[in-house]
N, C-alpha and C positions, 0 to 999 in steps of 0.2 A: 899791126899798126893802131886798129881802132881798140884792141885789148889792152894796148901800150897807153894810148891816150885815157881810156878809163880809169887803168889804174893810178895814173898821174894826177886825175882830177881828184879822185879818191884821196890821194895822198895829202894832196894840198888842203881838202875838204879838212882832213885829219889833224892837219898841223894847225889850221886855222881855229879849229874848234878847240885844240888844246892851249893854243896861244892865248884865246879868248878866256877860257876857264883859268888859266894861271893869272891873267889880268884882273879877273873878277875875285881871285881868291886874292890877290893883293891888296885889291880896295877894300875889301871885308876885314882884312886884319887878323888878329888872332882869335879864336874861340873864346867866349865869354867865359869868366871863371865859372865852373859848375857849383851848385850846391850840395855839399855833403850831409849826408841824411844817415844818421846812426838811430836804429829802430830797437829799443828795449822791451821786450816782451816781460810783462811782470804777471804774478799771480795777485789775486786780489787779497791784500792785506786785512781789509775789515770785513770780510765774510758776507757779503751782500747777498748772496744766494741767488743771483740773478741768472746763471747758466743752466743749460739743461743737466749739466753734469757739475756738481761743486765739490769743494774739498774744504775743510776745516784748517784754517791757517792759525798756526800759532801767533800768540799777540807777541807784535813787532815794539811794544811800549815798554819791555824790560830792559833794564840796562845794559845787558848782554846783546839783545838785539840791535838797540841804539848805538851801541860800539861799532857792530857788524854793518849798520846802515851808515854809519860815517865812514868806514872804508869803502863802502860801494860809492858814496858820492864823491869821495876825493878821486876815486877810480875815473868815474865818469868825467868829472872836471878835467882831467887831461886831456879830453878830448876838445876843449876850449869851446865851448857851444856858444855862438852867438844868439841861439833861441833855443829854449826848452817849450815843446808842446805835449799837451797831456790829454786825456780822455774825459775832458769836459767840455761842456759847451758854451760859448760864449757870443752875446748879441752886439758885442763893441766893435767898431770900424776894422779895428786892428787885431781883433780876437783876444785880446787881453783878458785875463781873470782877476776883477777886483780883489778876490780874497788873498791872493799874493801879496798884495801891499799891506795886509796886517801879518803876514807870515812871520812868526817869532819862537822862540823856545817853548813857549806855553801851546803854541798849536801842535808843534812836534812832541811834546809830552802827553798830548790828549788825543790826537787825531790820526787813527792809524792808517788812514787812507794811503794808497800808493802815491797818490799824485802829490801829497804831502811830503810823505817821508822820503821820496826819491826825487819826484819833479822839482818843488819847491827847494827840498835841501840843496840838490845839484845847481839849480839857479842861482841861488843864494852863493855859492861857491864861485860860479863863474862871474859874480858880480851883476847879473841880469836884473833889469829894472821891470821886466814884464815877463808873464808866463802866458802863452798861447795856449786855448782852449780849441781843439779843432774836431771836437767829435760830432758826428752826425746822428740823430734821431728822428724818426718819424713826426711829421706836424699834421695838422689838419689837411685831409685829402693828399697825404703823400703816402706809399706804399709801405707794407710792413717789410724790414730789412731782414727779418727771421722768420719766415712762414712755416715755423715747426709745426703748429698745430694741423695746418693742411698736409705736410709730410706724413704725419702721424694717422690723419685720417686716411690718407690714400692707401700708405701702407696696409692698415686695417682692410680695406675694401679691397685689395688687390692680394691679400695672403702673404704680403711682405712685411709684417711685423716681427716675424724671427731675424729678417736682415737687419732692420732698425734697431732691434734689442741687441744685435751682435755688436752693431757699432757703437752702441751707448756702453756695452759693457767691456769693449777695448779701451774708452775713453777713461770710464770709471777706475779701471785696473790700473792705468797711469797714473791718474790722480791719487789713487789709494797708495801706490808707491811713493809718489811725490809727497803725500801728507806723513807718510812713516818716516821719509827721508830727513823731515824737520829736527828729529829728535837727534841727529848726528851731524847736520850741515848746516855751515852758516848761511846767512841770507844770498852772500855772493855766490856761493856754492847752490844754492836753489836756483839762483836765477840763471846759472851757467847751465842747469839740467833743463831749464825752461826755454833757453835760447839755442840749446842744441840744434843744429840744422837737420841732423838724423834723427831727431827726438817727435813727438807727436806734434808739438806746434810747427816743426820745420817744414811740416807737408801737407798735402790736402788729401790724405786716405779717407777720412769720414766723408768730406763733402762730395768727392767724387765717387766714392762706392753709393753713396746717395741718389746718383743719377738714375739708377737702377730701378728706383721706386717710381714708378710713373707705368702709362699706358699711351696710346694714340694721342688720347683728348686731353688728359689730365697728366703732365709731367711735374709732378711735384717736386722730385728730387732736383730736375732742373731748374725749376722756379727759385728754390731754396739758393741754389748755387748762385743764380743771376743777382739775386737781391742782396746776399752777401757780398758779392763782388761790388754792385753799385753803392751800399755802404761804404766800404773801404774806398772806392774810388772817389768818394764827394769827401772823405776824410782827407785823403793825400790832395785833391784839388785845394781844399782850405790851406794846408800848407804851403802850397804854390803862390797864394794869394800874398803871403807874408814874406817868404823866402824866394827871392829869383836870381837866376843866374846874372852874373855880369856886374853883380853889385860892387861898390866901392870898398866894401869889408865884405870878402867872400864869406858867404853864410855858412854855417855849419849848426845843423839843427839835430837835437837829441830828442828822440819821440818816444815818450813813456807812454805804453798802451797794454792793455791786457793781451796775454799770450796768444789767443786765439786771433789775432788781428796781425801776428807776426808776418805769416806768409805772404799776405796780398801787400802789406806796407813795404816791406822789402822788395817785393816783385815791382812795384811802381817806384821805387828808388832807384832799381837797377836799370829799368827799362825806360824811364820818361827821359827824353832829351834834355840835356842841361842839369841833370841831378846823378849823383853816384850814391850807391850804397856802401856805407863803412861798417865793417864788421865790428860788433859789438863784444864779440868773445875775447880777445886780446885785453880789454878793459877791466871786462868782468874776472880775468884771471887773477889780475892784480888785487882784486879783493878777497880772495878767498881766505 
C-alpha cells in the first residue's frame, strides 16, 4: 500500500509539473524570431600585410574584377540583409561608419578594400542607410589579442620553433595556392575557396596545434588561443548590440570579415541563443 501511495504522489507531482510547464509555455508564446547571421570570410584585397602569413592579391579595380564583384554583390543581396557589418571600428552609438554615407562610384574605382568593394557595395544593393563597424582592437590597458611575439619567444626557449615553423609553412602553402588561383578564378570562385568549411579557414588546426607550445608556467599557445577567442567574442557581442532577436523586422546580418575570423564568428552565430548561422556558400555559387 505504501509503495502504491508513493507512486500515486509521484504521478500527481509529475502531472502538476507538466501542467505548470504547459501553462508557462502558453503564457510565453512563440519564441522570438532569431537573428540570421551570414558570415563571409574574405581575403584582403588591399594587401595591407598585417597578418603573420600574407598573400599578394591581384588588383580588384580592373574592369574584369569589378564585373566579378558586381556578381558577388548581386548574389549576397539575395540574402536580403537588414544589416551589413564589417571589419572596422566605430565610436558611434549605433556603430555606424560615417564613410559609408560618402560611398559612390568614385570610391569603388579607387579604394580596393574589401569593406568598400563587398561591404558597402552590397549594403547599397540592399538599400541600407548604414553599415556597422564591429571590429575590436586593443586600447590603452587592454590585452594583445594576438600575442604572437610571446608564442614565438616561448617556442624558441622550449625548442619548439620547428613546430611553429611547420604550422606557418602549412598556412603559407595554402596562401601560395590561393594566390596562384587568382590567375584562373573569378572573385566569386576565390571566395568559395576561402569559405569552404573543409579548407584552412574553416578549422582551427593552426591554433589548436599551437597549444603544444608551452610548459607548466608559460602556456603561450593557450594564451594565443584565449586572446583570439576573446577578440572574436567581443566582435560578436557588438553585433548583438545592434541585431537583436524578436525585432519587428527580423534581422538578417551579413558580416564581411577577414577569413581568419570565419571559424569563431560562425561558431557564435551557430551556438548563441536567438541567433542562427546561415551558410554563405549557396549564395557565392551564384556569383561564380
